[in-house]
C-alpha positions as a Markdown table, in Angstrom:
| # | Residue | x | y | z |
|---|---|---|---|---|
| 1 | Met | 6.8 | -10.7 | 1.0 |
| 2 | Asn | 5.7 | -10.0 | -2.5 |
| 3 | His | 6.6 | -8.3 | -5.8 |
| 4 | Phe | 4.7 | -5.0 | -5.4 |
| 5 | Lys | 6.5 | -1.7 | -5.7 |
| 6 | Lys | 7.0 | 0.1 | -2.4 |
| 7 | Ala | 5.4 | 3.6 | -2.0 |
| 8 | Gln | 8.4 | 5.4 | -0.6 |
| 9 | Lys | 6.8 | 8.9 | -0.9 |
| 10 | Thr | 3.7 | 7.8 | 1.1 |
| 11 | Glu | 5.9 | 6.0 | 3.6 |
| 12 | Lys | 8.0 | 9.1 | 4.3 |
| 13 | Glu | 5.0 | 11.3 | 4.6 |
| 14 | Val | 3.0 | 9.1 | 6.9 |
| 15 | Lys | 5.9 | 8.2 | 9.2 |
| 16 | Ala | 6.4 | 11.9 | 9.8 |
| 17 | Tyr | 3.1 | 12.0 | 11.6 |
| 18 | Leu | 3.0 | 8.5 | 13.3 |
| 19 | Asp | 2.9 | 8.4 | 17.1 |
| 20 | Pro | 6.6 | 7.8 | 18.1 |
| 21 | Leu | 5.5 | 4.8 | 20.2 |
| 22 | Ile | 4.2 | 2.9 | 17.2 |
| 23 | Asp | 6.7 | 0.4 | 15.7 |
| 24 | Glu | 7.4 | 1.6 | 12.1 |
| 25 | Ala | 8.6 | -1.9 | 11.2 |
| 26 | Lys | 5.0 | -3.0 | 11.3 |
| 27 | Phe | 4.1 | -1.0 | 8.2 |
| 28 | Cys | 4.3 | -2.0 | 4.5 |
| 29 | Phe | 3.6 | 0.8 | 1.9 |
| 30 | Tyr | 2.9 | 0.0 | -1.7 |
| 31 | Glu | 2.0 | 2.1 | -4.8 |
| 32 | Arg | -0.4 | -0.4 | -6.4 |
| 33 | Val | -1.7 | -3.8 | -5.2 |
| 34 | Asp | -4.6 | -6.1 | -6.1 |
| 35 | Ser | -5.9 | -6.1 | -2.5 |
| 36 | Thr | -4.4 | -5.0 | 0.8 |
| 37 | Asn | -6.5 | -7.6 | 2.6 |
| 38 | Gln | -5.0 | -10.4 | 0.5 |
| 39 | Ile | -1.5 | -9.2 | 1.2 |
| 40 | Ala | -2.3 | -8.8 | 4.9 |
| 41 | Arg | -3.7 | -12.3 | 5.1 |
| 42 | Glu | -0.5 | -13.7 | 3.6 |
| 43 | Trp | 1.6 | -11.7 | 6.0 |
| 44 | Ala | -0.5 | -12.7 | 9.0 |
| 45 | Leu | -0.1 | -16.4 | 8.1 |
| 46 | Ser | 3.6 | -15.9 | 7.8 |
| 47 | Gly | 3.8 | -14.7 | 11.4 |
| 48 | Ala | 3.2 | -10.9 | 11.3 |
| 49 | Pro | 2.7 | -9.4 | 14.8 |
| 50 | Gly | -0.6 | -7.9 | 15.8 |
| 51 | Ala | -1.3 | -4.3 | 14.7 |
| 52 | Ser | 0.7 | -4.7 | 11.5 |
| 53 | Phe | -0.4 | -2.6 | 8.5 |
| 54 | Val | -0.5 | -2.9 | 4.7 |
| 55 | Ile | -1.2 | 0.5 | 3.0 |
| 56 | Ala | -1.6 | 1.1 | -0.7 |
| 57 | Asp | -2.0 | 4.2 | -2.9 |
| 58 | Glu | -4.2 | 2.2 | -5.3 |
| 59 | Gln | -6.0 | -1.2 | -5.6 |
| 60 | Thr | -6.9 | -3.0 | -8.7 |
| 61 | Gly | -9.0 | -5.7 | -7.0 |
| 62 | Gly | -10.5 | -4.0 | -4.0 |
| 63 | Arg | -13.4 | -6.0 | -2.4 |
| 64 | Gly | -16.4 | -5.2 | -0.3 |
| 65 | Arg | -18.8 | -7.6 | 1.5 |
| 66 | Gly | -19.9 | -10.6 | -0.5 |
| 67 | Lys | -18.9 | -10.3 | -4.2 |
| 68 | Asn | -19.1 | -6.5 | -4.2 |
| 69 | Arg | -16.1 | -4.7 | -5.6 |
| 70 | Phe | -14.6 | -1.5 | -4.0 |
| 71 | Phe | -13.5 | 1.1 | -6.6 |
| 72 | Ser | -10.0 | 2.0 | -5.5 |
| 73 | Pro | -8.4 | 4.7 | -7.7 |
| 74 | Ala | -5.1 | 6.3 | -7.0 |
| 75 | Gly | -5.2 | 8.9 | -4.2 |
| 76 | Gly | -7.5 | 7.2 | -1.9 |
| 77 | Ile | -6.6 | 5.4 | 1.3 |
| 78 | Tyr | -6.5 | 1.6 | 1.2 |
| 79 | Leu | -5.4 | 0.1 | 4.4 |
| 80 | Ser | -5.5 | -3.3 | 6.1 |
| 81 | Val | -4.5 | -4.1 | 9.7 |
| 82 | Ile | -3.7 | -7.5 | 11.2 |
| 83 | Tyr | -4.8 | -8.6 | 14.6 |
| 84 | Arg | -3.9 | -11.9 | 16.4 |
| 85 | Gly | -6.6 | -13.6 | 18.5 |
| 86 | Ser | -3.9 | -14.6 | 21.0 |
| 87 | Asp | -3.3 | -10.9 | 21.7 |
| 88 | Asn | -7.0 | -10.0 | 22.3 |
| 89 | Glu | -9.7 | -12.7 | 22.2 |
| 90 | Lys | -12.5 | -10.2 | 22.6 |
| 91 | Leu | -11.6 | -8.1 | 19.6 |
| 92 | Ala | -13.3 | -10.5 | 17.1 |
| 93 | Asp | -16.7 | -9.6 | 18.5 |
| 94 | Tyr | -16.2 | -5.8 | 18.1 |
| 95 | Leu | -13.7 | -5.5 | 15.2 |
| 96 | Thr | -16.0 | -4.0 | 12.5 |
| 97 | Val | -17.9 | -1.7 | 14.9 |
| 98 | Ala | -14.7 | -0.5 | 16.7 |
| 99 | Gly | -12.9 | -0.1 | 13.4 |
| 100 | Ala | -15.8 | 2.0 | 12.0 |
| 101 | Ala | -15.8 | 4.2 | 15.1 |
| 102 | Val | -12.0 | 4.8 | 14.9 |
| 103 | Thr | -12.1 | 5.6 | 11.2 |
| 104 | Ala | -15.1 | 7.9 | 11.4 |
| 105 | Glu | -13.5 | 9.9 | 14.3 |
| 106 | Ala | -10.3 | 10.2 | 12.4 |
| 107 | Ile | -12.0 | 11.4 | 9.2 |
| 108 | Ser | -14.0 | 14.0 | 11.2 |
| 109 | Thr | -11.0 | 15.2 | 13.2 |
| 110 | Val | -8.4 | 15.4 | 10.4 |
| 111 | Ala | -10.6 | 16.4 | 7.4 |
| 112 | Gly | -13.0 | 18.6 | 9.3 |
| 113 | Val | -16.2 | 16.9 | 8.0 |
| 114 | Asp | -19.2 | 15.3 | 9.6 |
| 115 | Cys | -18.7 | 11.5 | 9.1 |
| 116 | Gly | -21.7 | 9.2 | 9.8 |
| 117 | Ile | -21.9 | 5.4 | 10.1 |
| 118 | Lys | -24.4 | 3.2 | 8.3 |
| 119 | Trp | -24.7 | -0.3 | 9.9 |
| 120 | Val | -22.7 | -2.3 | 9.7 |
| 121 | Asn | -19.6 | -1.2 | 7.8 |
| 122 | Asp | -20.1 | 1.9 | 5.7 |
| 123 | Leu | -19.2 | 5.5 | 6.4 |
| 124 | Phe | -21.0 | 8.5 | 4.9 |
| 125 | Val | -20.2 | 12.2 | 4.3 |
| 126 | Arg | -22.8 | 14.5 | 2.8 |
| 127 | Gly | -25.2 | 11.6 | 2.2 |
| 128 | Lys | -22.7 | 9.6 | 0.1 |
| 129 | Lys | -20.7 | 6.5 | 0.9 |
| 130 | Val | -17.0 | 7.4 | 1.3 |
| 131 | Cys | -15.6 | 4.4 | 3.1 |
| 132 | Gly | -16.2 | 0.7 | 3.5 |
| 133 | Leu | -14.7 | -1.8 | 5.9 |
| 134 | Leu | -14.2 | -5.5 | 5.5 |
| 135 | Ala | -13.3 | -7.8 | 8.3 |
| 136 | Glu | -12.0 | -11.3 | 7.5 |
| 137 | Ser | -10.6 | -14.2 | 9.6 |
| 138 | Val | -8.0 | -16.9 | 8.8 |
| 139 | Phe | -6.5 | -19.6 | 11.0 |
| 140 | Arg | -2.9 | -20.4 | 11.7 |
| 141 | Gly | -3.1 | -23.7 | 13.5 |
| 142 | Asp | -5.5 | -23.1 | 16.4 |
| 143 | Glu | -5.0 | -19.3 | 16.4 |
| 144 | Arg | -7.5 | -17.0 | 14.9 |
| 145 | Leu | -6.0 | -14.2 | 12.8 |
| 146 | Met | -8.1 | -11.2 | 11.8 |
| 147 | Val | -7.7 | -8.7 | 9.0 |
| 148 | Leu | -9.6 | -5.4 | 8.9 |
| 149 | Gly | -9.6 | -3.7 | 5.5 |
| 150 | Ile | -10.6 | -0.1 | 5.1 |
| 151 | Gly | -11.0 | 1.8 | 1.8 |
| 152 | Ile | -11.6 | 5.6 | 1.8 |
| 153 | Asn | -12.5 | 7.7 | -1.2 |
| 154 | Leu | -10.6 | 10.8 | -0.1 |
| 155 | Phe | -11.5 | 13.0 | -3.0 |
| 156 | Met | -13.5 | 12.8 | -6.2 |
| 157 | Pro | -11.6 | 10.9 | -8.9 |
| 158 | Gln | -11.0 | 12.4 | -12.3 |
| 159 | Gly | -14.1 | 11.7 | -14.4 |
| 160 | Gly | -16.1 | 10.9 | -11.3 |
| 161 | Phe | -17.2 | 7.5 | -10.0 |
| 162 | Pro | -18.4 | 4.7 | -12.3 |
| 163 | Glu | -22.1 | 4.8 | -13.2 |
| 164 | Asp | -22.8 | 1.6 | -11.3 |
| 165 | Leu | -21.8 | 3.4 | -8.1 |
| 166 | Pro | -24.5 | 6.1 | -7.8 |
| 167 | Gly | -24.2 | 6.3 | -4.0 |
| 168 | Ala | -20.4 | 6.8 | -3.9 |
| 169 | Gly | -18.9 | 10.1 | -2.7 |
| 170 | Ala | -15.7 | 11.5 | -1.4 |
| 171 | Val | -14.6 | 12.9 | 1.9 |
| 172 | Leu | -13.3 | 16.1 | 0.1 |
| 173 | Glu | -14.6 | 17.6 | -3.1 |
| 174 | Thr | -11.2 | 18.7 | -4.2 |
| 175 | Pro | -7.8 | 16.9 | -3.9 |
| 176 | Pro | -6.2 | 17.5 | -0.5 |
| 177 | Asp | -2.6 | 18.4 | 0.0 |
| 178 | Ala | -0.3 | 15.5 | 0.8 |
| 179 | Asp | -0.1 | 16.3 | 4.4 |
| 180 | Leu | -3.8 | 15.8 | 5.0 |
| 181 | Arg | -3.8 | 12.3 | 3.5 |
| 182 | Ala | -0.7 | 11.4 | 5.5 |
| 183 | Lys | -2.2 | 12.8 | 8.7 |
| 184 | Leu | -5.4 | 10.8 | 8.2 |
| 185 | Ile | -3.5 | 7.6 | 7.6 |
| 186 | Ala | -1.4 | 8.2 | 10.8 |
| 187 | Ala | -4.5 | 9.0 | 12.9 |
| 188 | Met | -6.2 | 5.8 | 11.7 |
| 189 | Ala | -3.0 | 3.8 | 12.4 |
| 190 | Asp | -2.9 | 5.3 | 15.9 |
| 191 | Gly | -6.5 | 4.4 | 16.7 |
| 192 | Leu | -6.4 | 1.0 | 15.1 |
| 193 | Thr | -3.2 | 0.1 | 16.9 |
| 194 | Arg | -4.8 | 0.9 | 20.3 |
| 195 | Leu | -7.6 | -1.6 | 19.5 |
| 196 | Lys | -5.1 | -4.4 | 20.0 |
| 197 | Glu | -5.0 | -3.7 | 23.7 |
| 198 | Val | -8.6 | -2.7 | 24.4 |
| 199 | Arg | -10.7 | -4.8 | 26.8 |
| 200 | Asp | -13.7 | -2.5 | 27.3 |
| 201 | Tyr | -15.3 | -1.5 | 24.0 |
| 202 | Ser | -18.2 | 0.6 | 25.4 |
| 203 | Glu | -16.5 | 3.8 | 24.3 |
| 204 | Tyr | -16.4 | 2.6 | 20.7 |
| 205 | Ile | -20.0 | 1.4 | 20.8 |
| 206 | Ser | -21.0 | 4.9 | 22.1 |
| 207 | Val | -19.2 | 6.5 | 19.2 |
| 208 | Tyr | -20.9 | 4.1 | 16.8 |
| 209 | Arg | -24.3 | 5.0 | 18.2 |
| 210 | Lys | -23.6 | 8.7 | 18.2 |
| 211 | Arg | -22.5 | 8.7 | 14.5 |
| 212 | Ser | -25.3 | 6.4 | 13.2 |
| 213 | Val | -27.2 | 7.8 | 10.2 |
| 214 | Ile | -30.0 | 5.2 | 10.3 |
| 215 | Val | -31.6 | 5.4 | 13.8 |
| 216 | Gly | -35.3 | 6.1 | 13.4 |
| 217 | Lys | -35.2 | 5.2 | 9.7 |
| 218 | Thr | -37.3 | 2.6 | 7.9 |
| 219 | Val | -35.0 | -0.1 | 6.4 |
| 220 | Met | -34.8 | -3.5 | 4.8 |
| 221 | Val | -32.2 | -5.9 | 6.0 |
| 222 | Thr | -31.2 | -8.8 | 3.7 |
| 223 | Asp | -29.3 | -11.9 | 5.0 |
| 224 | Gly | -29.2 | -14.6 | 2.4 |
| 225 | Asp | -32.8 | -15.3 | 1.3 |
| 226 | Thr | -34.2 | -13.6 | 4.4 |
| 227 | Arg | -35.6 | -10.0 | 4.1 |
| 228 | Leu | -36.7 | -8.1 | 7.2 |
| 229 | Phe | -38.4 | -4.7 | 7.3 |
| 230 | Gly | -38.7 | -2.4 | 10.2 |
| 231 | Val | -37.5 | 0.8 | 11.9 |
| 232 | Val | -34.0 | 1.1 | 13.4 |
| 233 | Arg | -34.2 | 1.7 | 17.2 |
| 234 | Gly | -30.5 | 1.6 | 17.9 |
| 235 | Phe | -27.7 | -0.9 | 18.7 |
| 236 | Asp | -27.0 | -3.3 | 21.5 |
| 237 | Asp | -23.8 | -3.5 | 23.4 |
| 238 | Leu | -22.1 | -5.5 | 20.7 |
| 239 | Gly | -23.2 | -3.2 | 17.9 |
| 240 | His | -25.9 | -5.5 | 16.7 |
| 241 | Leu | -28.9 | -3.8 | 15.0 |
| 242 | Val | -32.1 | -3.3 | 17.1 |
| 243 | Leu | -35.0 | -3.4 | 14.6 |
| 244 | Asp | -38.5 | -2.6 | 15.5 |
| 245 | Gln | -41.0 | -4.8 | 13.7 |
| 246 | Asp | -44.5 | -3.8 | 14.5 |
| 247 | Gly | -43.6 | -2.8 | 18.0 |
| 248 | Gln | -41.4 | -5.8 | 18.7 |
| 249 | Asn | -37.6 | -5.2 | 18.9 |
| 250 | Arg | -35.5 | -7.8 | 17.1 |
| 251 | Ile | -31.7 | -8.1 | 17.3 |
| 252 | Ile | -30.0 | -8.4 | 13.9 |
| 253 | Arg | -26.4 | -9.7 | 14.0 |
| 254 | Ala | -25.6 | -9.7 | 10.3 |
| 255 | Gly | -27.0 | -8.6 | 6.9 |
| 256 | Thr | -27.0 | -5.9 | 4.3 |
| 257 | Leu | -29.1 | -2.9 | 5.1 |
| 258 | Arg | -30.9 | -0.5 | 2.7 |
| 259 | Leu | -32.9 | 2.5 | 3.6 |
| 260 | Ala | -36.4 | 2.8 | 2.3 |
| 261 | Gly | -36.2 | 3.7 | -1.4 |
| 262 | Glu | -32.5 | 3.0 | -1.7 |
| 263 | Thr | -31.5 | 0.9 | -4.7 |
| 264 | Lys | -27.7 | 0.6 | -4.2 |
């Protein structure tokens, strides 16, 4: 599929914890790539089945929403999963929200930390961003293909995070043993694989609401040239933001959210 070096150690460790019902042939493990999402897009266009995974130990060109970069040093978890619209047409409406719920639950369960969700695609531990999600679509003929990329700062990198990322943090303050990283990847793969078959997403919306770190907070939402200010009241049944503006609730479907006083 490409020229990147396979991560045989990570592959062996993760497959030891995968659910035996998951098809191991749907996984590609690499030591270092530019972007797992880019590789996943190419694989999807070449006919990869739904719930196929690209996993890397390190990224050199990790991306967030818009033009934002995602710092991806060795030792984190960088994963992209492919979904085919022909397998589940409803998933496109819930992909980011459901993916965030799955990932937050996996982090909390495996790492034993309280993981919160900041609308729409960031996960927080101890008040710092530890994970970002990026959902993208591409078309193969008339079929919509979806790629969900997930990047996790598992532990503090040597020398800390770059100065232009003051809000970045890590799931763990010290490097975990290899088993914990492998267990977390396997738990994510299990939950993300199940998304392919889900038809009722109410359970994922419930988790998303429960783990929100912004309900009741004053925020600014930016979408292009539009800026909206208000208090977060919750989320509708699609995971859209419910923003209280002077006593009137407004549904916000997309945008970048910042808490009052937040600069990054």
